C-alpha positions as YAML, in Angstrom:
chain: A
units: angstrom
residues:
- id: 1
  name: UNK
  ca: [-20.17, 87.28, -2.87]
- id: 2
  name: UNK
  ca: [-22.05, 84.17, -1.80]
- id: 3
  name: UNK
  ca: [-22.87, 84.07, 1.89]
- id: 4
  name: UNK
  ca: [-22.11, 80.83, 3.68]
- id: 5
  name: UNK
  ca: [-24.25, 79.91, 6.65]
- id: 6
  name: UNK
  ca: [-22.67, 78.81, 9.95]
- id: 7
  name: UNK
  ca: [-24.01, 75.33, 9.29]
- id: 8
  name: UNK
  ca: [-22.28, 75.31, 5.85]
- id: 9
  name: UNK
  ca: [-18.99, 76.34, 7.43]
- id: 10
  name: UNK
  ca: [-19.27, 73.53, 9.97]
- id: 11
  name: UNK
  ca: [-20.03, 70.99, 7.21]
- id: 12
  name: UNK
  ca: [-17.05, 72.15, 5.16]
- id: 13
  name: UNK
  ca: [-14.71, 72.07, 8.14]
- id: 14
  name: UNK
  ca: [-15.95, 68.58, 8.95]
- id: 15
  name: UNK
  ca: [-15.30, 67.46, 5.36]
- id: 16
  name: UNK
  ca: [-11.76, 68.89, 5.48]
- id: 17
  name: UNK
  ca: [-11.09, 67.16, 8.81]
- id: 18
  name: UNK
  ca: [-12.44, 63.86, 7.44]
- id: 19
  name: UNK
  ca: [-10.26, 64.17, 4.33]
- id: 20
  name: UNK
  ca: [-7.17, 64.90, 6.43]
- id: 21
  name: UNK
  ca: [-7.86, 61.90, 8.66]
- id: 22
  name: UNK
  ca: [-8.34, 59.61, 5.68]
- id: 23
  name: UNK
  ca: [-5.13, 60.80, 3.98]
- id: 24
  name: UNK
  ca: [-3.18, 60.20, 7.18]
- id: 25
  name: UNK
  ca: [-4.07, 56.51, 6.98]
- id: 26
  name: UNK
  ca: [-3.72, 56.24, 3.21]
- id: 27
  name: UNK
  ca: [-0.32, 54.56, 3.40]
- id: 28
  name: UNK
  ca: [-2.17, 51.44, 4.56]
- id: 29
  name: UNK
  ca: [-4.14, 51.49, 1.29]
- id: 30
  name: UNK
  ca: [-1.03, 51.10, -0.89]
- id: 31
  name: UNK
  ca: [-0.64, 47.61, -2.46]
- id: 32
  name: UNK
  ca: [1.65, 45.04, -0.89]
- id: 33
  name: UNK
  ca: [2.95, 41.82, -2.47]
- id: 34
  name: UNK
  ca: [4.50, 38.67, -1.07]
- id: 35
  name: UNK
  ca: [6.46, 36.04, -3.02]
- id: 36
  name: UNK
  ca: [7.36, 32.71, -1.48]
- id: 37
  name: UNK
  ca: [8.66, 29.43, -2.89]
- id: 38
  name: UNK
  ca: [6.90, 26.74, -0.90]
- id: 39
  name: UNK
  ca: [9.20, 24.86, 1.46]
- id: 40
  name: UNK
  ca: [9.38, 23.66, 5.03]
- id: 41
  name: UNK
  ca: [11.86, 26.43, 5.88]
- id: 42
  name: UNK
  ca: [10.69, 29.82, 7.08]
- id: 43
  name: UNK
  ca: [14.06, 31.57, 7.20]
- id: 44
  name: UNK
  ca: [17.57, 31.47, 5.79]
- id: 45
  name: UNK
  ca: [18.88, 30.10, 9.10]
- id: 46
  name: UNK
  ca: [16.41, 27.19, 9.07]
- id: 47
  name: UNK
  ca: [17.42, 26.23, 5.54]
- id: 48
  name: UNK
  ca: [21.13, 26.54, 6.32]
- id: 49
  name: UNK
  ca: [20.80, 24.41, 9.47]
- id: 50
  name: UNK
  ca: [18.99, 21.68, 7.53]
- id: 51
  name: UNK
  ca: [21.73, 21.44, 4.90]
- id: 52
  name: UNK
  ca: [24.47, 21.51, 7.51]
- id: 53
  name: UNK
  ca: [22.92, 18.45, 9.17]
- id: 54
  name: UNK
  ca: [23.83, 16.46, 6.06]
- id: 55
  name: UNK
  ca: [27.03, 14.46, 6.52]
- id: 56
  name: UNK
  ca: [28.80, 13.38, 3.31]
- id: 57
  name: UNK
  ca: [29.41, 9.61, 3.02]
- id: 58
  name: UNK
  ca: [26.85, 8.99, 5.77]
- id: 59
  name: UNK
  ca: [23.56, 10.72, 4.90]
- id: 60
  name: UNK
  ca: [21.34, 8.68, 2.57]
- id: 61
  name: UNK
  ca: [18.45, 9.52, 0.26]
- id: 62
  name: UNK
  ca: [16.07, 8.27, 2.94]
- id: 63
  name: UNK
  ca: [17.64, 10.69, 5.43]
- id: 64
  name: UNK
  ca: [17.20, 13.55, 2.93]
- id: 65
  name: UNK
  ca: [13.52, 12.74, 2.51]
- id: 66
  name: UNK
  ca: [13.14, 12.83, 6.30]
- id: 67
  name: UNK
  ca: [14.61, 16.35, 6.19]
- id: 68
  name: UNK
  ca: [12.00, 17.37, 3.62]
- id: 69
  name: UNK
  ca: [14.43, 17.30, 0.70]
- id: 70
  name: UNK
  ca: [12.70, 15.27, -2.00]
- id: 71
  name: UNK
  ca: [12.37, 16.37, -5.65]
- id: 72
  name: UNK
  ca: [9.13, 14.37, -5.99]
- id: 73
  name: UNK
  ca: [7.48, 16.00, -2.97]
- id: 74
  name: UNK
  ca: [9.10, 19.45, -2.62]
- id: 75
  name: UNK
  ca: [8.41, 22.20, -5.15]
- id: 76
  name: UNK
  ca: [11.78, 23.82, -4.55]
- id: 77
  name: UNK
  ca: [14.02, 20.77, -5.20]
- id: 78
  name: UNK
  ca: [15.26, 20.04, -8.73]
- id: 79
  name: UNK
  ca: [16.60, 16.62, -9.71]
- id: 80
  name: UNK
  ca: [19.94, 16.87, -11.54]
- id: 81
  name: UNK
  ca: [21.36, 14.37, -14.00]
- id: 82
  name: UNK
  ca: [25.08, 13.76, -14.45]
- id: 83
  name: UNK
  ca: [25.12, 16.05, -17.51]
- id: 84
  name: UNK
  ca: [23.46, 18.82, -15.45]
- id: 85
  name: UNK
  ca: [26.22, 18.47, -12.87]
- id: 86
  name: UNK
  ca: [28.95, 18.64, -15.52]
- id: 87
  name: UNK
  ca: [27.47, 21.94, -16.75]
- id: 88
  name: UNK
  ca: [27.78, 23.34, -13.24]
- id: 89
  name: UNK
  ca: [31.42, 22.28, -12.91]
- id: 90
  name: UNK
  ca: [33.09, 22.76, -16.30]
- id: 91
  name: UNK
  ca: [36.74, 21.72, -15.94]
- id: 92
  name: UNK
  ca: [39.44, 23.05, -18.24]
- id: 93
  name: UNK
  ca: [42.60, 21.12, -19.01]
- id: 94
  name: UNK
  ca: [44.59, 23.49, -16.80]
- id: 95
  name: UNK
  ca: [42.69, 22.39, -13.68]
- id: 96
  name: UNK
  ca: [43.14, 18.79, -12.65]
- id: 97
  name: UNK
  ca: [40.68, 16.89, -10.48]
- id: 98
  name: UNK
  ca: [43.26, 16.84, -7.69]
- id: 99
  name: UNK
  ca: [42.22, 20.41, -6.91]
- id: 100
  name: UNK
  ca: [38.61, 19.42, -6.35]
- id: 101
  name: UNK
  ca: [36.89, 18.58, -3.09]
- id: 102
  name: UNK
  ca: [37.05, 14.82, -2.50]
- id: 103
  name: UNK
  ca: [33.25, 14.45, -2.63]
- id: 104
  name: UNK
  ca: [32.95, 16.37, -5.88]
- id: 105
  name: UNK
  ca: [35.78, 14.32, -7.37]
- id: 106
  name: UNK
  ca: [33.99, 11.10, -6.34]
- id: 107
  name: UNK
  ca: [30.84, 12.30, -8.08]
- id: 108
  name: UNK
  ca: [32.56, 13.24, -11.34]
- id: 109
  name: UNK
  ca: [34.45, 9.94, -11.43]
- id: 110
  name: UNK
  ca: [31.23, 7.97, -10.82]
- id: 111
  name: UNK
  ca: [29.74, 9.10, -14.14]
- id: 112
  name: UNK
  ca: [26.02, 8.44, -14.55]
- id: 113
  name: UNK
  ca: [25.86, 6.95, -11.06]
- id: 114
  name: UNK
  ca: [26.20, 10.49, -9.76]
- id: 115
  name: UNK
  ca: [23.01, 12.53, -9.49]
- id: 116
  name: UNK
  ca: [22.11, 15.61, -7.54]
- id: 117
  name: UNK
  ca: [19.51, 17.87, -5.98]
- id: 118
  name: UNK
  ca: [19.48, 21.62, -6.58]
- id: 119
  name: UNK
  ca: [17.51, 23.62, -4.02]
- id: 120
  name: UNK
  ca: [16.34, 27.20, -4.53]
- id: 121
  name: UNK
  ca: [14.14, 28.88, -1.92]
- id: 122
  name: UNK
  ca: [13.23, 32.53, -1.62]
- id: 123
  name: UNK
  ca: [10.80, 34.73, 0.24]
- id: 124
  name: UNK
  ca: [10.35, 38.38, -0.66]
- id: 125
  name: UNK
  ca: [7.94, 41.14, 0.31]
- id: 126
  name: UNK
  ca: [7.25, 44.21, -1.81]
- id: 127
  name: UNK
  ca: [5.72, 47.14, 0.09]
- id: 128
  name: UNK
  ca: [4.77, 50.38, -1.61]
- id: 129
  name: UNK
  ca: [5.62, 53.15, 0.84]
- id: 130
  name: UNK
  ca: [5.57, 56.93, 0.79]
- id: 131
  name: UNK
  ca: [2.86, 59.41, -0.18]
- id: 132
  name: UNK
  ca: [-0.46, 57.85, -1.15]
- id: 133
  name: UNK
  ca: [-1.47, 60.50, -3.70]
- id: 134
  name: UNK
  ca: [1.97, 60.73, -5.33]
- id: 135
  name: UNK
  ca: [1.94, 56.93, -5.67]
- id: 136
  name: UNK
  ca: [-1.67, 56.66, -6.86]
- id: 137
  name: UNK
  ca: [-1.22, 59.42, -9.45]
- id: 138
  name: UNK
  ca: [2.15, 57.90, -10.48]
- id: 139
  name: UNK
  ca: [4.27, 60.95, -9.77]
- id: 140
  name: UNK
  ca: [6.58, 58.98, -7.48]
- id: 141
  name: UNK
  ca: [6.39, 55.33, -6.50]
- id: 142
  name: UNK
  ca: [8.67, 53.85, -3.83]
- id: 143
  name: UNK
  ca: [8.78, 50.08, -3.33]
- id: 144
  name: UNK
  ca: [10.72, 48.53, -0.45]
- id: 145
  name: UNK
  ca: [11.80, 44.93, -1.07]
- id: 146
  name: UNK
  ca: [12.81, 42.70, 1.82]
- id: 147
  name: UNK
  ca: [13.30, 38.99, 2.37]
- id: 148
  name: UNK
  ca: [15.87, 36.26, 1.92]
- id: 149
  name: UNK
  ca: [17.01, 33.64, -0.57]
- id: 150
  name: UNK
  ca: [18.79, 30.31, -0.19]
- id: 151
  name: UNK
  ca: [20.30, 27.83, -2.61]
- id: 152
  name: UNK
  ca: [22.03, 24.51, -2.13]
- id: 153
  name: UNK
  ca: [23.54, 21.69, -4.13]
- id: 154
  name: UNK
  ca: [23.57, 18.09, -2.95]
- id: 155
  name: UNK
  ca: [25.44, 15.43, -4.94]
- id: 156
  name: UNK
  ca: [24.84, 11.71, -4.51]
- id: 157
  name: UNK
  ca: [26.52, 8.57, -5.76]
- id: 158
  name: UNK
  ca: [23.94, 5.82, -5.64]
- id: 159
  name: UNK
  ca: [21.79, 6.57, -2.60]
- id: 160
  name: UNK
  ca: [24.48, 8.26, -0.50]
- id: 161
  name: UNK
  ca: [25.41, 11.96, -0.29]
- id: 162
  name: UNK
  ca: [29.02, 12.71, -1.24]
- id: 163
  name: UNK
  ca: [29.05, 16.51, -1.49]
- id: 164
  name: UNK
  ca: [27.05, 19.56, -0.37]
- id: 165
  name: UNK
  ca: [27.33, 23.26, -1.12]
- id: 166
  name: UNK
  ca: [25.06, 26.11, -0.04]
- id: 167
  name: UNK
  ca: [24.77, 29.88, -0.23]
- id: 168
  name: UNK
  ca: [22.28, 32.68, -0.71]
- id: 169
  name: UNK
  ca: [21.31, 36.03, 0.73]
- id: 170
  name: UNK
  ca: [20.27, 35.99, 4.39]
- id: 171
  name: UNK
  ca: [19.01, 39.59, 4.48]
- id: 172
  name: UNK
  ca: [17.67, 41.15, 1.31]
- id: 173
  name: UNK
  ca: [16.98, 44.91, 1.41]
- id: 174
  name: UNK
  ca: [16.31, 46.91, -1.75]
- id: 175
  name: UNK
  ca: [14.37, 50.00, -2.73]
- id: 176
  name: UNK
  ca: [12.88, 50.78, -6.14]
- id: 177
  name: UNK
  ca: [12.02, 54.39, -6.93]
- id: 178
  name: UNK
  ca: [10.04, 55.30, -10.05]
- id: 179
  name: UNK
  ca: [9.45, 58.96, -10.93]
- id: 180
  name: UNK
  ca: [7.10, 60.33, -13.59]
- id: 181
  name: UNK
  ca: [7.10, 64.15, -13.65]
- id: 182
  name: UNK
  ca: [3.79, 64.23, -15.57]
- id: 183
  name: UNK
  ca: [2.12, 61.69, -13.33]
- id: 184
  name: UNK
  ca: [-0.91, 59.93, -14.86]
- id: 185
  name: UNK
  ca: [-0.42, 61.54, -18.30]
- id: 186
  name: UNK
  ca: [3.25, 60.56, -18.60]
- id: 187
  name: UNK
  ca: [2.54, 57.69, -21.02]
- id: 188
  name: UNK
  ca: [-0.74, 58.89, -22.50]
- id: 189
  name: UNK
  ca: [0.62, 58.67, -26.05]
- id: 190
  name: UNK
  ca: [1.44, 54.98, -25.65]
- id: 191
  name: UNK
  ca: [-2.21, 54.20, -24.98]
- id: 192
  name: UNK
  ca: [-3.48, 55.75, -28.23]
- id: 193
  name: UNK
  ca: [-3.49, 53.94, -31.59]
- id: 194
  name: UNK
  ca: [-0.90, 55.28, -34.05]
- id: 195
  name: UNK
  ca: [-3.67, 56.60, -36.33]
- id: 196
  name: UNK
  ca: [-5.19, 58.63, -33.50]
- id: 197
  name: UNK
  ca: [-1.83, 60.26, -32.67]
- id: 198
  name: UNK
  ca: [-1.29, 61.33, -36.28]
- id: 199
  name: UNK
  ca: [-4.70, 63.02, -36.64]
...
């Protein structure tokens, strides 16, 4: 049996204590990711309030630009042509235009004079949570996803808004769990060339 000096015991105990302390804070070492579509809105409520300030038949293109809604300046605003709008509202013969909102009907009847803006904004965070070693060695990985998304449609005839529509997800909460019983060697065969596997 190998004798361990009192100093050796103290060193080993110190190393164990240091390891335990480091593992306790290891959750902070797990990767985190953030996805955001650039816009002037920092929440679902801000985006919703901005769209609800638009008044059909009164709000103009200039007013929209003042609200930060400009396809030439904002990365999250798409300019729609009349054909793009028709694809979003395919009408069958069984549904007459009388059933449509007055503003939408005005747009469809205006033909090429009707254009639109499609807005899509989202902000999501992906946080890896749980045990550091199980995550790092790929035995179990838990990712919590949170955030919000917002979309809106603005239709114009000429330079005046005739119709608005908005929706989205104010409070996104999801969890992804990935388990690999063999941990880091789970997919070892995929990393080898076919010739190496057959040898």
